[in-house]
N, C-alpha and C positions, 0 to 999 in steps of 0.2 A: 545547595546545588539544585538547579531546576531539573525536573524529570523530563525525559525525552520519549515521545512515542513516534515510531516509524511505521508507516504503512507501506508495504512493498507489494506492488501489483505486477504479477508475472503475466505478460501478454501472451507468451507461448505461441502456438501455431494458430490459435483461434482469433487473434486480433482483439478487438474491443467488444466482441459479442459476449463472451464469458471469459472471466479471468480467475486466476488463483491468487488469493490475497493472504499475506502474512502480516500480523500486527506484533510489533515488538515494543516492550516497555523497558527502557534503559538496557537495550540490547538483548533482552530475554524474551523469547517467543511466548506470547500470551494467548493468541487466537490464530486460527486458520479458517479460511472460508474458501470452499471449492466451488467452481462454476458460478462465481459471483458476478453480478452484472456491473460493468464499468460505470453505468449511469447511477448506481446506488452508492458510489463512493462518497459523495457529499453527505449522505445520511449516516454512513459509518463514521465519518470524521466528526460530525455533529454529536453523535452518541459518545464517542471517545472523549471529546472536549467536555461534555457534561460529566462523564464518569471520572475524568482526570483533569479538573480545571486548572491545576497548577503546572501541567505538562506542556512542553513545546511539541507541536505536531508537524511532522514532515512526511511527505508522500513521494514515493519513487516508483517509476516504471522500470521493469526489466524486460529486455527483448533482444532478439537477434536480427541483424541485417541480412541481406540476401547472400552475403559471403560467409555467413555463419558466425560472425564476430558478435560477442555479447556486449550489450550496452546497458547502462543504468543512468537514468536522468530524473531530476526532481520535477514534479508537477505541482501546480496550484489547484486545490479543490475547495 
């Protein structure tokens, strides 16, 4: 079975200036990054692909709309 890496980017109240990022390997939390730059996500993905070459990589954003409803959507990096 292929391993799965999930990067979850919490946009929170600060939008894309700074984000909180959680990295999961097979649904187990392996890293947290606080106040991480959204623009650095491609570098993080590249680092993870190098470290875990056999793993499938998925990236999701988490955020709320103006009505306070939470959303989770997949992004390509």
